[in-house]
N, C-alpha and C positions, 0 to 999 in steps of 0.2 A: 685186215687179212692179206698181209704181203709176205711173200717168201723171197729171200735173198740167197743167192748162190754165188760164192766167190770162187776166184781161181787167179794163179799167177804168183803165189809166193814161192820163196826158195832161198838158196844160198848165192850171195854175190860178192865180188871183191870190192873194197873201197874205191870209190871213183866210178863204179859201174852203174848200170841202169837196170831198171826192172819195171814192168808194167802189170797192174792189177786189174782184174774185171769183176764186175758185180752185176748179175743179171736178176732183174725184178720180175716176179709174176704174181698172179692172184688179183686182188682188188687194187689196181694200180691207178685208177682213174683220178684220184684226188691227192696224190702225193704232192706235197708242198716243197719238199727240198730232199736232196741226197746229200750224203756226207761219207767221208772217211775218218775213222778214228784209229788210234793205235795205243797199245799198252806195252811199254818197254818192261823188261824183267825187273821186279821188285818195285814198280812205280804204278801211279793211277792211269787210267785211261784218259787219253786226251784228244781233243779235236786237232785233225790235220788239215782238212779241207772241205768246203761245202759248195754246192751248187743250187741254186734256187730255180723255181719254175720259170722266171723271166730270163734265165740264162747268167744272171750275175754269180760271181764267185768271191770266196774269201779263203784265206790261208793262214796258218800258224806262222809266226815270224820265223821259226826255226826251219821252215821249208820253203819260204818265199824264194822265187827265182830257180828252184830246182825241182819242185813237183808241180804237175799239172793235172787238174780234175776236168774231165769232159764227159759228154753224154752222147749216145745215139738213141734218139727217140724211137726209131723204127725197131730196133732191137731191145727196147727197154733196158738199156745197159749203161752203166756209168763206169768210168775208167779212172784209174790214178797212175800217171806216167811219172816214175821217180828217176830223176838223174843226178849225177855226181853224189852217190850215196856215201854216207859216212857210218862208221860203227855205232854212232849214237842213234841212228835210224833203225837199229835192230829192235823188233817188236812184233807182236801179234797185232795185224791190221784187220779192222772190223768195217764192214759196210753197214750203213744206217740209212733208213727211210723214214721220213716224217709224214704222217698223215694226222689223224685225230690222236693216235698213239704212235710211238716209235717202234720200228722194227729193226732187229739186228741180224746180220749174217753170222756165220758159224766162226769166222776169224780164219786168217791165213798167216802163217809164220814167215816173217822176212828177216833173214840173218845177213849182216854185212860184216865180213871177216876175211883176213888174208889166209 
């Protein structure tokens, strides 16, 4: 019983930066991991970044060195900082929380275009 509320999507120029936020509420006591996924137009949803209970992270090869996932435990919020954005990063970005089951946010549109 986890609710996820996302914010921060929008339109940015190639080479620009954008930060996404995901606030978790409800029964959050046993969340094992948080993640960001994305779904480009006409393609399947793919994993972008994950952060685990112990603080370790991993990233898709396509975003390594450009994106950073982080968390603020006091605010029950996970972030995705996206730098050096490319048109290929255009997608709907989804927040995900793993407990016994998985929970999804509503998705937020990120468009990278001149």
